[in-house]
N, C-alpha and C positions, 0 to 999 in steps of 0.2 A: 082593492082585488087583489096587487101584486104580495101586498102588502101581509091580511087577512091570513092568503094561503104561506105568506114569511115567515108568520107569527104562531102557528100552526103550526109547523116544524121545526122549527126552533125550542118552543112548552116539549113536544112529539123526544124534541135529541134532549136535552138538558135533564130530562124523568126516564129516559133512558141514563143517560152515562149517573143522574144519580141514583138511580138502579142499580144498576152495575158496580160500585161500590161499597153501595151495602149488603154485596150479594158477601155471607160469610160460610163456610163449611168450617166442622167441627165432628168429633169422631163418639160415636155412640159408641155409650160404655159393652154395649152387648146387642148380639144379635138375638133373641129370643129373650119373652119377656120371661117371666116367674113360672106361667103357667102352661109354656111351652117348653120349657128346661126342666120342669118337674117330668111330662109328657114327651119329651126326647128322651129323658134316662132310661124309660121303659122298654118307648117302640124302640131303640140303639138295644138293648138286648133281646128286643123281638128278631129282631131285621136281623142280627150276627147268631141266634140258633135258627134262624131259615136262612140260612146260606145268601145271604140278600144286603144291598144300599141302601143307607140311610139319609137324605138328603135333605136343609130342611130350607125356607124360604125362597123357590124355587120360583124363579118370574115364568109365568102362562107359558108368553110367547115362546120359552127355550122349552117347552110341548109340542106348543100346538102353533102349524106353520100359515098365513093365509096367505095370498097373492094382492091382497085387496088392499088399498093403506090403510079405508075407514075402520075393516073388521082390522088390521092389525094394532092400528091407534084405540078400538076398544077393549084389548087384552095386555096391552104395552107395559102401565105404571101396577099392572097384577101379576102377587104371587102366591103360590099355594104355602100353606105352611110345611108340609113332609112329601115326597114320594120317595116311595121304593120305586130298586129297578134295581135289573138282574145283576149281579156284580158283574161278569164275562163280557154282558155285551151292551150294559146300561138298558135295553129295553126297561122302559113303561111300564111299571104292573100295578098301582096301589098310588094315588094322591088322595093326603086326609087330609081337612081341617080344622079345627080343634073350635069350634065354635062358642066360644067364653059371649057373655053378654053382650057386647060391643053389638054381636051378631045377630044383635032384638032390636037394634034404628033402623030406619025406615032408607036410609040410603045404603047400612048392608044387608038387608034382607032385598033391597033387589037387583045390589050386587052378585049375593049369594045364588040369586034365580035365573044369573044370566051363565053362572059358575057354571053349575048344572045342570042347564041346559044343551052348555053349549062343551062339557065335558059326554056328558052323555052323545051327543051330536056327533063327535069324532071322536068315540070311543074308547074314553078313560075312566075306570074306574076312580069313583072319591068316594069315600070315609067322611061322611057327617061325625065326629067325636066329639059332647058334648066337655065343657070341663071336671072331673071331676075333683074333694082334696085328694083323693088317693086313686092313684089308680095299677087291675089287677089284672099282673100279667098274664095270667090263665084267660079270661077274660077279652082283655086288648089282643090278645095275639090268637087265637079263636076272629072276635070278627075283621081279624088280616084274611087272615086265610081265607075264609065268608068270601071275602071281598077280592081276593085278588083271582 
């Protein structure tokens, strides 16, 4: 019996040793996708005109707190594409998700529903905006102002 326990523990140990040796980190070439970058360029113009601050790829746990370990884990690896905050106070004014074709996948639909409900529950305005070939600044600015 003890030999089996020893063998299992040894196999687990060897697995973790091998796994750790294969861990590699590489620098990402860029933070934003091409679609996000195009959107960001218009957003930054708008936020500058409105004297607001634009943040990108913000971790949800930086926006929402939880005193529950399980609840925190549900948000710990999620990000929001863009967040608009007050320049002086960093008060959260609006979160923006740029919805590309990946948001049609089952796992993304489930994630999006979770984020929609969570943000509504905690009182963070969330604007979902579809990907377009061209973003019209006046149209986007109007949507942002409506949702602030």
